[in-house]
NUVO-176276 format. One record per residue (C-alpha): residue in one letter; chain; x, y, z. Coordinates in steps of 0.5 Angstrom, whole numbers, always signed. Each point is the difference from the previous one (the first is absolute). Last residue first. Layout:
// residues N
+--------+--------+-------+-------+-------+
| residu | chaine |  east | north |    up |
+--------+--------+-------+-------+-------+
|      A |      A |     X |     Y |     Z |
...
+--------+--------+-------+-------+-------+
// end
This chain:
// residues 509
+--------+--------+-------+-------+-------+
| residu | chaine |  east | north |    up |
+--------+--------+-------+-------+-------+
|      L |      A |   -26 |   +16 |   +81 |
|      I |      A |    +7 |    +2 |    -3 |
|      H |      A |    -1 |    +4 |    -6 |
|      C |      A |    +3 |    -1 |    -7 |
|      L |      A |    +0 |    +5 |    -5 |
|      S |      A |    +6 |    +3 |    +3 |
|      K |      A |    +2 |    +7 |    +0 |
|      K |      A |    +7 |    +1 |    -3 |
|      R |      A |    +6 |    +1 |    +5 |
|      S |      A |    +4 |    +7 |    -1 |
|      I |      A |    +7 |    +0 |    -3 |
|      S |      A |    +4 |    +5 |    +3 |
|      C |      A |    +5 |    +4 |    -4 |
|      A |      A |    -4 |    +7 |    +1 |
|      W |      A |    -3 |    +0 |    +7 |
|      L |      A |    +7 |    -3 |    +2 |
|      L |      A |    +4 |    +6 |    -3 |
|      L |      A |    -5 |    +5 |    +3 |
|      R |      A |    +1 |    -4 |    +7 |
|      L |      A |    +7 |    +0 |    +0 |
|      P |      A |    +1 |    +8 |    -3 |
|      K |      A |    -4 |    +2 |    +7 |
|      E |      A |    +4 |    -5 |    +4 |
|      A |      A |    +7 |    +3 |    -1 |
|      Y |      A |    +6 |    -2 |    -4 |
|      P |      A |    +6 |    +5 |    -1 |
|      P |      A |    +1 |    -4 |    -5 |
|      Y |      A |    -4 |    -1 |    -7 |
|      R |      A |    -6 |    -4 |    -1 |
|      L |      A |    -5 |    +7 |    +0 |
|      Y |      A |    +5 |    +3 |    -6 |
|      T |      A |    -4 |    -5 |    -5 |
|      V |      A |    -6 |    +4 |    +0 |
|      C |      A |    +2 |    +7 |    -2 |
|      E |      A |    +5 |    -4 |    -4 |
|      V |      A |    -6 |    -1 |    -5 |
|      A |      A |    +3 |    +2 |    -6 |
|      T |      A |    +5 |    -5 |    -2 |
|      N |      A |    -5 |    -6 |    -2 |
|      R |      A |    +3 |    -7 |    +1 |
|      L |      A |    +0 |    -5 |    -5 |
|      L |      A |    +0 |    -7 |    +4 |
|      C |      A |    +1 |    -6 |    -3 |
|      A |      A |    +0 |    -7 |    +4 |
|      R |      A |    +3 |    -5 |    -5 |
|      S |      A |    -3 |    -7 |    +0 |
|      Q |      A |    +5 |    -4 |    -3 |
|      S |      A |    -1 |    -5 |    -6 |
|      F |      A |    +1 |    -7 |    -1 |
|      A |      A |    -5 |    -3 |    +4 |
|      E |      A |    -5 |    +5 |    -2 |
|      F |      A |    +0 |    -2 |    -7 |
|      C |      A |    +0 |    -7 |    +2 |
|      H |      A |    -6 |    +2 |    +4 |
|      K |      A |    -3 |    +3 |    -6 |
|      G |      A |    -1 |    -6 |    -3 |
|      R |      A |    +4 |    -6 |    +3 |
|      Y |      A |    +4 |    +0 |    +6 |
|      I |      A |    +0 |    -1 |    +8 |
|      G |      A |    +5 |    +1 |    +5 |
|      I |      A |    +4 |    -6 |    +4 |
|      G |      A |    +0 |    -7 |    +0 |
|      S |      A |    -4 |    -7 |    +1 |
|      N |      A |    +3 |    +0 |    +7 |
|      G |      A |    -4 |    +6 |    +3 |
|      I |      A |    -5 |    +3 |    -6 |
|      I |      A |    +0 |    +1 |    -7 |
|      G |      A |    -6 |    +3 |    -5 |
|      C |      A |    +0 |    -1 |    -7 |
|      P |      A |    -4 |    +7 |    -1 |
|      M |      A |    -6 |    +0 |    -3 |
|      S |      A |    -2 |    +5 |    -6 |
|      T |      A |    +4 |    -5 |    -4 |
|      Y |      A |    -5 |    -5 |    +1 |
|      I |      A |    +3 |    -7 |    -2 |
|      S |      A |    +3 |    -2 |    +6 |
|      Q |      A |    -7 |    +0 |    +4 |
|      I |      A |    -2 |    -7 |    -5 |
|      M |      A |    +5 |    -4 |    +4 |
|      S |      A |    -5 |    -4 |    +3 |
|      D |      A |    -8 |    +0 |    +0 |
|      N |      A |    -6 |    +0 |    +5 |
|      S |      A |    +3 |    +5 |    +5 |
|      C |      A |    +7 |    +4 |    -1 |
|      F |      A |    +5 |    +3 |    +4 |
|      S |      A |    +6 |    +4 |    -1 |
|      G |      A |    +7 |    +1 |    +4 |
|      S |      A |    -3 |    -4 |    +6 |
|      S |      A |    -3 |    +1 |    +7 |
|      T |      A |    -5 |    -4 |    +3 |
|      R |      A |    -6 |    +1 |    +5 |
|      C |      A |    -4 |    +5 |    -5 |
|      L |      A |    +0 |    -3 |    -6 |
|      I |      A |    -1 |    -7 |    +3 |
|      D |      A |    -6 |    +2 |    +4 |
|      S |      A |    -3 |    +4 |    -6 |
|      I |      A |    +1 |    -6 |    -5 |
|      V |      A |    -4 |    -4 |    +5 |
|      R |      A |    -5 |    +5 |    +2 |
|      E |      A |    -1 |    +1 |    -7 |
|      S |      A |    -2 |    -7 |    -1 |
|      E |      A |    +0 |    -3 |    -7 |
|      S |      A |    +7 |    -3 |    +1 |
|      Y |      A |    +7 |    +0 |    -3 |
|      V |      A |    +6 |    +3 |    +4 |
|      Y |      A |    +7 |    +2 |    -3 |
|      V |      A |    +5 |    +4 |    +4 |
|      A |      A |    +6 |    +3 |    -4 |
|      L |      A |    +7 |    +2 |    +1 |
|      P |      A |    +1 |    -4 |    +6 |
|      R |      A |    +1 |    +3 |    +8 |
|      D |      A |    +4 |    -5 |    +3 |
|      K |      A |    -3 |    -6 |    +3 |
|      R |      A |    -4 |    -1 |    +6 |
|      N |      A |    -6 |    +5 |    -2 |
|      I |      A |    -2 |    -5 |    -6 |
|      M |      A |    +0 |    -6 |    +5 |
|      Q |      A |    -5 |    +5 |    +5 |
|      I |      A |    -4 |    +2 |    -6 |
|      A |      A |    -1 |    -8 |    -2 |
|      E |      A |    -2 |    -2 |    +7 |
|      D |      A |    -5 |    +6 |    +1 |
|      L |      A |    -3 |    -2 |    -7 |
|      N |      A |    -2 |    -7 |    +3 |
|      E |      A |    +3 |    -7 |    +1 |
|      V |      A |    +6 |    +1 |    -5 |
|      T |      A |    +3 |    -5 |    -5 |
|      L |      A |    +6 |    +1 |    -4 |
|      I |      A |    +1 |    -1 |    -8 |
|      P |      A |    +6 |    +1 |    -3 |
|      L |      A |    +1 |    +2 |    -7 |
|      V |      A |    +6 |    -1 |    -4 |
|      P |      A |    +1 |    +3 |    -7 |
|      G |      A |    +7 |    +4 |    +2 |
|      L |      A |    +2 |    +6 |    +3 |
|      I |      A |    -1 |    -4 |    +7 |
|      E |      A |    +1 |    +6 |    +5 |
|      T |      A |    +4 |    -3 |    +6 |
|      Q |      A |    -3 |    -3 |    +7 |
|      M |      A |    -6 |    -3 |    -2 |
|      I |      A |    +3 |    -5 |    -5 |
|      P |      A |    +5 |    -2 |    +6 |
|      D |      A |    -5 |    -3 |    +4 |
|      A |      A |    -2 |    +4 |    +7 |
|      E |      A |    -7 |    +2 |    -2 |
|      K |      A |    -1 |    -8 |    -2 |
|      V |      A |    -2 |    -2 |    -7 |
|      D |      A |    -5 |    -6 |    +0 |
|      T |      A |    -2 |    +2 |    -7 |
|      L |      A |    +4 |    +2 |    -6 |
|      V |      A |    -2 |    +3 |    -7 |
|      T |      A |    +4 |    -1 |    -6 |
|      P |      A |    +1 |    +3 |    -7 |
|      A |      A |    +5 |    -4 |    -3 |
|      I |      A |    +7 |    +2 |    +1 |
|      Y |      A |    +5 |    +0 |    -6 |
|      R |      A |    +7 |    +3 |    +0 |
|      E |      A |    +1 |    -4 |    -7 |
|      S |      A |    +5 |    -5 |    +1 |
|      D |      A |    -2 |    +0 |    +7 |
|      D |      A |    -7 |    -3 |    -1 |
|      T |      A |    -5 |    +1 |    +6 |
|      E |      A |    -7 |    -3 |    +1 |
|      G |      A |    -3 |    +2 |    +7 |
|      G |      A |    -7 |    +1 |    -3 |
|      F |      A |    -6 |    -2 |    +4 |
|      A |      A |    -1 |    -1 |    +8 |
|      V |      A |    +7 |    +0 |    +1 |
|      Q |      A |    +1 |    -1 |    +8 |
|      G |      A |    +4 |    +4 |    +5 |
|      C |      A |    +6 |    +3 |    -2 |
|      S |      A |    +5 |    -4 |    -5 |
|      L |      A |    -2 |    +4 |    -5 |
|      L |      A |    +4 |    +6 |    +3 |
|      D |      A |    +6 |    -3 |    -3 |
|      K |      A |    -2 |    +1 |    -7 |
|      V |      A |    -1 |    +7 |    +1 |
|      Q |      A |    +7 |    +1 |    +2 |
|      L |      A |    +2 |    -4 |    -5 |
|      Y |      A |    -3 |    +4 |    -6 |
|      L |      A |    +2 |    +6 |    +3 |
|      E |      A |    +7 |    -2 |    +0 |
|      V |      A |    -1 |    -3 |    -7 |
|      S |      A |    -3 |    +7 |    -3 |
|      A |      A |    -6 |    +3 |    -2 |
|      L |      A |    -5 |    -5 |    +1 |
|      R |      A |    -4 |    -3 |    -6 |
|      G |      A |    -6 |    +3 |    -3 |
|      Y |      A |    -7 |    -3 |    -2 |
|      N |      A |    -5 |    +2 |    -5 |
|      S |      A |    +4 |    -4 |    -6 |
|      S |      A |    -2 |    -6 |    +4 |
|      E |      A |    +4 |    -6 |    +0 |
|      R |      A |    +2 |    +0 |    +7 |
|      P |      A |    -7 |    +2 |    +2 |
|      N |      A |    -2 |    -7 |    -1 |
|      K |      A |    -7 |    -1 |    +1 |
|      G |      A |    -2 |    +7 |    -3 |
|      Y |      A |    +3 |    +6 |    +2 |
|      F |      A |    -6 |    +5 |    +1 |
|      E |      A |    -5 |    -5 |    +1 |
|      E |      A |    +4 |    -5 |    +3 |
|      V |      A |    +2 |    +5 |    +5 |
|      C |      A |    -7 |    +2 |    +1 |
|      I |      A |    -2 |    -7 |    +2 |
|      S |      A |    +5 |    -1 |    +5 |
|      L |      A |    -1 |    +7 |    +3 |
|      E |      A |    -8 |    -2 |    +1 |
|      H |      A |    +2 |    -7 |    +3 |
|      I |      A |    +5 |    +3 |    +5 |
|      L |      A |    -6 |    +5 |    +2 |
|      T |      A |    -5 |    -5 |    +1 |
|      D |      A |    +6 |    -4 |    +4 |
|      R |      A |    +1 |    +6 |    +4 |
|      I |      A |    -7 |    +2 |    +1 |
|      E |      A |    -2 |    -3 |    +7 |
|      P |      A |    +7 |    +1 |    +3 |
|      Q |      A |    +0 |    +7 |    +0 |
|      C |      A |    +4 |    +4 |    -5 |
|      L |      A |    +7 |    +4 |    +0 |
|      I |      A |    +4 |    +0 |    -6 |
|      Y |      A |    +7 |    +1 |    -2 |
|      D |      A |    +4 |    +4 |    -4 |
|      P |      A |    -5 |    +4 |    -4 |
|      A |      A |    +4 |    +3 |    -5 |
|      L |      A |    +3 |    +7 |    +1 |
|      S |      A |    +7 |    -2 |    +0 |
|      S |      A |    -1 |    -3 |    -7 |
|      Q |      A |    +3 |    -6 |    -3 |
|      G |      A |    -5 |    -5 |    +1 |
|      A |      A |    +1 |    -3 |    -7 |
|      N |      A |    -1 |    +7 |    -3 |
|      V |      A |    -7 |    -1 |    +1 |
|      F |      A |    -1 |    -6 |    +5 |
|      R |      A |    -2 |    +3 |    +7 |
|      A |      A |    -4 |    +6 |    -3 |
|      W |      A |    -4 |    -4 |    -5 |
|      A |      A |    -1 |    -6 |    +5 |
|      I |      A |    -3 |    +5 |    +5 |
|      R |      A |    -5 |    +3 |    -5 |
|      R |      A |    -2 |    -6 |    -2 |
|      A |      A |    -1 |    -3 |    +7 |
|      A |      A |    -3 |    +6 |    +2 |
|      M |      A |    -6 |    +0 |    -5 |
|      N |      A |    -1 |    -8 |    +1 |
|      I |      A |    +0 |    +1 |    +8 |
|      D |      A |    -5 |    +6 |    -1 |
|      C |      A |    +1 |    +3 |    +7 |
|      S |      A |    -4 |    -2 |    +7 |
|      N |      A |    +5 |    -5 |    +3 |
|      D |      A |    +6 |    +5 |    +0 |
|      V |      A |    +6 |    +0 |    -4 |
|      Y |      A |    +6 |    +4 |    +3 |
|      C |      A |    +6 |    +1 |    -4 |
|      P |      A |    +6 |    +2 |    +3 |
|      N |      A |    +6 |    +3 |    -4 |
|      K |      A |    +7 |    -2 |    +3 |
|      G |      A |    +5 |    +5 |    -2 |
|      G |      A |    +3 |    +4 |    -5 |
|      L |      A |    +6 |    +5 |    +0 |
|      V |      A |    -2 |    +6 |    -4 |
|      L |      A |    +5 |    +5 |    +3 |
|      S |      A |    +1 |    +8 |    -1 |
|      V |      A |    +6 |    +3 |    +3 |
|      P |      A |    +2 |    +7 |    +2 |
|      T |      A |    +8 |    +1 |    +0 |
|      I |      A |    +3 |    +2 |    +6 |
|      Y |      A |    +7 |    -1 |    -4 |
|      K |      A |    +3 |    -6 |    +4 |
|      A |      A |    -8 |    -2 |    +2 |
|      A |      A |    -1 |    -2 |    -7 |
|      A |      A |    +5 |    -6 |    +0 |
|      L |      A |    -3 |    -3 |    +6 |
|      M |      A |    -7 |    +2 |    -3 |
|      V |      A |    +2 |    -4 |    -6 |
|      A |      A |    +3 |    -6 |    +4 |
|      R |      A |    -7 |    +0 |    +4 |
|      G |      A |    -4 |    -1 |    -7 |
|      T |      A |    +5 |    -5 |    -2 |
|      L |      A |    -2 |    -4 |    +6 |
|      R |      A |    -7 |    +1 |    -1 |
|      D |      A |    -1 |    -2 |    -7 |
|      G |      A |    -2 |    +4 |    -6 |
|      T |      A |    -2 |    +7 |    -2 |
|      Y |      A |    +5 |    +6 |    +1 |
|      L |      A |    -1 |    +7 |    -1 |
|      I |      A |    +6 |    +5 |    +2 |
|      H |      A |    +0 |    +7 |    +1 |
|      D |      A |    +5 |    +6 |    -1 |
|      F |      A |    +6 |    -5 |    -2 |
|      K |      A |    +7 |    +0 |    +3 |
|      N |      A |    +4 |    -6 |    -3 |
|      E |      A |    +2 |    -6 |    +4 |
|      L |      A |    -7 |    -3 |    -2 |
|      L |      A |    +3 |    -1 |    -7 |
|      K |      A |    +5 |    -5 |    +3 |
|      M |      A |    -6 |    -4 |    +4 |
|      L |      A |    -4 |    +0 |    -6 |
|      E |      A |    +6 |    -3 |    -4 |
|      N |      A |    +1 |    -5 |    +5 |
|      Q |      A |    -7 |    -2 |    +0 |
|      G |      A |    -1 |    -1 |    -8 |
|      G |      A |    +1 |    +5 |    -6 |
|      C |      A |    -3 |    +5 |    -4 |
|      A |      A |    +1 |    +7 |    +0 |
|      V |      A |    -5 |    +4 |    -4 |
|      H |      A |    +0 |    +8 |    -1 |
|      Y |      A |    -4 |    +6 |    +0 |
|      C |      A |    +2 |    +7 |    +0 |
|      S |      A |    +5 |    +1 |    -5 |
|      N |      A |    -2 |    -5 |    -5 |
|      D |      A |    -7 |    +3 |    +0 |
|      L |      A |    -5 |    -6 |    -1 |
|      Y |      A |    -2 |    -4 |    -7 |
|      L |      A |    +6 |    -4 |    -2 |
|      P |      A |    +4 |    +0 |    +7 |
|      I |      A |    -6 |    -3 |    +3 |
|      L |      A |    +0 |    -6 |    -6 |
|      R |      A |    +6 |    -3 |    +1 |
|      Q |      A |    +1 |    -1 |    +8 |
|      L |      A |    -8 |    -1 |    +0 |
|      L |      A |    +1 |    -6 |    -5 |
|      N |      A |    +6 |    -3 |    +4 |
|      A |      A |    -4 |    +1 |    +7 |
|      A |      A |    -6 |    -4 |    -4 |
|      H |      A |    +5 |    -5 |    -2 |
|      T |      A |    +3 |    -1 |    +6 |
|      C |      A |    -6 |    -1 |    +5 |
|      T |      A |    +4 |    -2 |    +6 |
|      G |      A |    +5 |    +7 |    -1 |
|      S |      A |    -6 |    +4 |    +2 |
|      P |      A |    +0 |    +7 |    -3 |
|      Q |      A |    +5 |    +5 |    +3 |
|      L |      A |    -2 |    +7 |    -2 |
|      V |      A |    +4 |    +7 |    +1 |
|      V |      A |    -5 |    +5 |    +0 |
|      C |      A |    +0 |    +8 |    -1 |
|      N |      A |    -6 |    +3 |    +3 |
|      G |      A |    -6 |    +5 |    -2 |
|      A |      A |    -6 |    -3 |    +4 |
|      A |      A |    -3 |    -3 |    -7 |
|      V |      A |    +7 |    -4 |    -1 |
|      A |      A |    +0 |    -3 |    +7 |
|      G |      A |    -7 |    -2 |    +0 |
|      V |      A |    +1 |    -3 |    -7 |
|      L |      A |    +6 |    -3 |    +2 |
|      P |      A |    -4 |    -3 |    +6 |
|      I |      A |    -4 |    -3 |    -5 |
|      L |      A |    +5 |    -2 |    -5 |
|      S |      A |    +4 |    -5 |    +4 |
|      L |      A |    -5 |    -4 |    +4 |
|      Q |      A |    -4 |    +0 |    -6 |
|      I |      A |    +5 |    -3 |    -4 |
|      P |      A |    +3 |    -5 |    +5 |
|      F |      A |    -7 |    -3 |    +2 |
|      S |      A |    +3 |    -5 |    +5 |
|      W |      A |    +7 |    +2 |    +0 |
|      G |      A |    +0 |    +7 |    +4 |
|      S |      A |    +3 |    +6 |    -2 |
|      I |      A |    +6 |    +5 |    +3 |
|      I |      A |    -2 |    +7 |    -2 |
|      L |      A |    +5 |    +5 |    +2 |
|      V |      A |    -2 |    +7 |    +0 |
|      V |      A |    +4 |    +6 |    -2 |
|      G |      A |    -3 |    +7 |    +3 |
|      V |      A |    -5 |    +1 |    +5 |
|      P |      A |    -5 |    +3 |    -6 |
|      E |      A |    -4 |    +6 |    +3 |
|      M |      A |    -8 |    +0 |    +2 |
|      Q |      A |    -1 |    +8 |    +2 |
|      I |      A |    -4 |    +1 |    +7 |
|      F |      A |    -3 |    +7 |    +0 |
|      C |      A |    +0 |    +7 |    +4 |
|      S |      A |    -1 |    +6 |    -4 |
|      D |      A |    +0 |    +6 |    +6 |
|      L |      A |    -5 |    +5 |    +1 |
|      L |      A |    -4 |    -4 |    +5 |
|      N |      A |    +6 |    -2 |    +3 |
|      S |      A |    -1 |    +1 |    +8 |
|      M |      A |    -7 |    +0 |    +0 |
|      S |      A |    +0 |    -7 |    -2 |
|      K |      A |    +1 |    -4 |    -7 |
|      Q |      A |    +0 |    -7 |    -2 |
|      G |      A |    +4 |    -2 |    -6 |
|      P |      A |    -1 |    +0 |    -7 |
|      V |      A |    +2 |    -6 |    -4 |
|      P |      A |    +5 |    +2 |    -5 |
|      Q |      A |    -2 |    -4 |    -7 |
|      T |      A |    +5 |    -6 |    -2 |
|      W |      A |    -6 |    -5 |    +1 |
|      K |      A |    -5 |    +4 |    -4 |
|      E |      A |    +5 |    +0 |    -6 |
|      L |      A |    +2 |    -7 |    +1 |
|      N |      A |    -7 |    -3 |    +0 |
|      N |      A |    -2 |    -3 |    -7 |
|      L |      A |    +7 |    -1 |    -1 |
|      A |      A |    +1 |    -4 |    +7 |
|      Y |      A |    -6 |    -4 |    -2 |
|      L |      A |    +2 |    -2 |    -7 |
|      A |      A |    +7 |    -2 |    +3 |
|      E |      A |    -4 |    -4 |    +5 |
|      N |      A |    -5 |    -3 |    -5 |
|      K |      A |    +6 |    -2 |    -4 |
|      V |      A |    +4 |    -3 |    +5 |
|      S |      A |    -6 |    -5 |    +2 |
|      N |      A |    -2 |    -1 |    -7 |
|      I |      A |    +7 |    -3 |    -2 |
|      E |      A |    +2 |    -4 |    +7 |
|      S |      A |    -7 |    -3 |    +3 |
|      L |      A |    -4 |    +0 |    -6 |
|      I |      A |    +5 |    -1 |    -6 |
|      T |      A |    +4 |    -5 |    +4 |
|      E |      A |    -6 |    -4 |    +2 |
|      F |      A |    -3 |    -1 |    -6 |
|      R |      A |    +7 |    -2 |    -4 |
|      P |      A |    +1 |    -5 |    +5 |
|      R |      A |    +6 |    +0 |    +4 |
|      H |      A |    +5 |    -6 |    -1 |
|      M |      A |    +4 |    +4 |    +6 |
|      D |      A |    +6 |    +3 |    -4 |
|      Q |      A |    -1 |    -3 |    -7 |
|      E |      A |    -7 |    +2 |    +0 |
|      L |      A |    +2 |    +7 |    +4 |
|      A |      A |    +5 |    +2 |    -6 |
|      G |      A |    -5 |    -2 |    -5 |
|      I |      A |    -6 |    +4 |    +3 |
|      F |      A |    +5 |    +6 |    +0 |
|      E |      A |    +2 |    -1 |    -7 |
|      E |      A |    -7 |    +0 |    -2 |
|      E |      A |    -2 |    +6 |    +3 |
|      H |      A |    +6 |    +4 |    -3 |
|      K |      A |    -3 |    +6 |    -4 |
|      D |      A |    -6 |    +1 |    +5 |
|      L |      A |    +4 |    -1 |    +7 |
|      M |      A |    +6 |    +5 |    -3 |
|      N |      A |    -5 |    +5 |    -2 |
|      L |      A |    -3 |    +0 |    +7 |
|      I |      A |    +6 |    +1 |    +3 |
|      A |      A |    +2 |    +6 |    -5 |
|      E |      A |    -7 |    +3 |    +1 |
|      L |      A |    +3 |    +0 |    +8 |
|      Q |      A |    +6 |    +3 |    -2 |
|      L |      A |    -3 |    +6 |    -4 |
|      S |      A |    -5 |    +1 |    +5 |
|      R |      A |    +6 |    +1 |    +5 |
|      F |      A |    +3 |    +5 |    -5 |
|      S |      A |    -6 |    +4 |    -1 |
|      C |      A |    -1 |    +0 |    +8 |
|      P |      A |    +6 |    +4 |    +1 |
|      R |      A |    +5 |    -3 |    +5 |
|      T |      A |    +4 |    -5 |    -3 |
|      K |      A |    +5 |    +4 |    -3 |
|      G |      A |    +1 |    +5 |    +6 |
|      S |      A |    +8 |    +0 |    -1 |
|      S |      A |    +1 |    -3 |    +6 |
|      F |      A |    -4 |    -6 |    -2 |
|      A |      A |    +4 |    -1 |    -6 |
|      E |      A |    +7 |    +0 |    +3 |
|      R |      A |    -2 |    -5 |    +6 |
|      C |      A |    -3 |    -5 |    -5 |
|      K |      A |    +6 |    +1 |    -5 |
|      R |      A |    +5 |    -1 |    +6 |
|      L |      A |    -4 |    -6 |    +2 |
|      A |      A |    +0 |    -3 |    -7 |
|      D |      A |    +7 |    +1 |    +0 |
|      E |      A |    +1 |    -4 |    +6 |
|      C |      A |    -4 |    -6 |    -2 |
|      L |      A |    +4 |    +0 |    -7 |
|      S |      A |    +6 |    +1 |    +3 |
|      P |      A |    -1 |    -7 |    +3 |
|      T |      A |    +1 |    -1 |    +8 |
|      V |      A |    +4 |    -6 |    +0 |
|      F |      A |    -3 |    -7 |    +3 |
|      K |      A |    +3 |    -6 |    +3 |
|      K |      A |    -5 |    -5 |    +1 |
|      Q |      A |    +0 |    -4 |    +6 |
|      Q |      A |    +2 |    +7 |    +4 |
|      C |      A |    -6 |    +3 |    -1 |
|      D |      A |    -4 |    -6 |    +3 |
|      G |      A |    +4 |    +0 |    +6 |
|      S |      A |    -1 |    +8 |    +1 |
|      V |      A |    -7 |    -1 |    -1 |
|      T |      A |    +0 |    -6 |    +5 |
|      R |      A |    +5 |    +4 |    +5 |
|      K |      A |    -5 |    +6 |    +0 |
|      L |      A |    -6 |    -4 |    +1 |
|      V |      A |    +3 |    -4 |    +6 |
|      R |      A |    +3 |    +7 |    +3 |
|      F |      A |    -7 |    +3 |    -1 |
|      W |      A |    -3 |    -6 |    +4 |
|      R |      A |    +5 |    +1 |    +6 |
|      A |      A |    -3 |    +7 |    +0 |
|      P |      A |    -7 |    -2 |    +0 |
|      S |      A |    +1 |    -5 |    +6 |
|      P |      A |    -3 |    -6 |    +1 |
|      S |      A |    +3 |    -4 |    -6 |
|      S |      A |    -4 |    -6 |    -1 |
|      K |      A |    -2 |    +2 |    -7 |
|      V |      A |    +6 |    +3 |    -3 |
|      N |      A |    +4 |    -6 |    +2 |
|      D |      A |    -5 |    -5 |    -3 |
|      M |      A |    +0 |    +4 |    -6 |
|      T |      A |    +8 |    +0 |    +0 |
|      G |      A |    -1 |    -8 |    +1 |
|      K |      A |    -5 |    -1 |    -5 |
|      S |      A |    +5 |    +3 |    -6 |
|      T |      A |    -3 |    +6 |    -3 |
|      K |      A |    -1 |    +2 |    -8 |
|      M |      A |    -3 |    +6 |    -1 |
+--------+--------+-------+-------+-------+
// end
């Protein structure tokens, strides 16, 4: 979302939450007024169809959900080259990266849901006591209704279709708004999804920020948003009108501590890949490095060797290196190059939205680059005297999506794992945790709300409905709860309903 510096300063300096929300509301309203928008009849028709389809129970059978998941797989198989072409146009994205990070990740998600759908939808037995031994007690996972998915731009196919897979598997109807930043990818999704998925249950509503705010005036049963914090807060503000639950994936500054004991060559390769893949446009990438002064120069040297090995002496000419997704993003990242000193890289080209893989040194904790998520191919390196200082710096900042550590010491890894907080954690690699469908994409603090991926995505779009099927032949016992009250019935009820403490295997010596 484009935001003026003045607006950001106002928001940042506001001491009062109430005042902040007034500023945000004015910002959002101002954006909507800049471009007159009339709700398309198509959007109203889509919402009406979704409500009618969900009310009819069409999406509830597992057979229907499985058919839609198969359709997503079929769409990806038949139009793989079109997805590759769309992202090449939007971001100069290499074919290898698109297949691995977009196509294959969505396929794995859909296959994982298909393989486990029957198990996920089975009732989960509830724990019984003496008071309900003859009853049937279980938890039923049920769809919440009509879901709005607002996709991010950094991986526009993955961030659209992975949440869609979870919502479909859970039995919901969906309105999907792909990111307007990557127009070719968004237009492709808008064209293909109606050809493969049920037209009464699943709809694509393309548009920009103004269209999004108009869409949010409608009532949904769950909203998932991936993007920047300012828009995320606006989504929460709009959802509050209907008390709609939200899931927010907002990113953050992911620290990466490189310990003296690690294999620096290995660490450099894995960090360079994670930071510069997709031209640095990933919320899970290492956002800054912390290391001790004695290994800084060696680490920078190894990073420069890796960049040359990956992309050649001139990454601009490499077919393996992408571009920034928009002029606005390009200018934001370019401004950050003025922080500290350029160790290597730093070249830019306005006409191509090109920024070379760059490492910065002599960066201060108060510099602008340390106050905002970078989302570009720029990696600042800060030095700390020891592990404790690194942990203190990490904990001074908002809790990030991920914390990374490279070390051969189990103590160092354990210290950072136990003394920091983040959505995910990975030692001796970066971003690789995101490929495991059985693990959630965890979010905490200002990095967002909720979790998704795999079963966690299914659960995010489901309601855990508590169900009790009472036996009618035990009135001789249940009469004890009725007035007039007496001590003997109370003691009997407490005996029947209370939970006993299990014997512990631990003994206090």
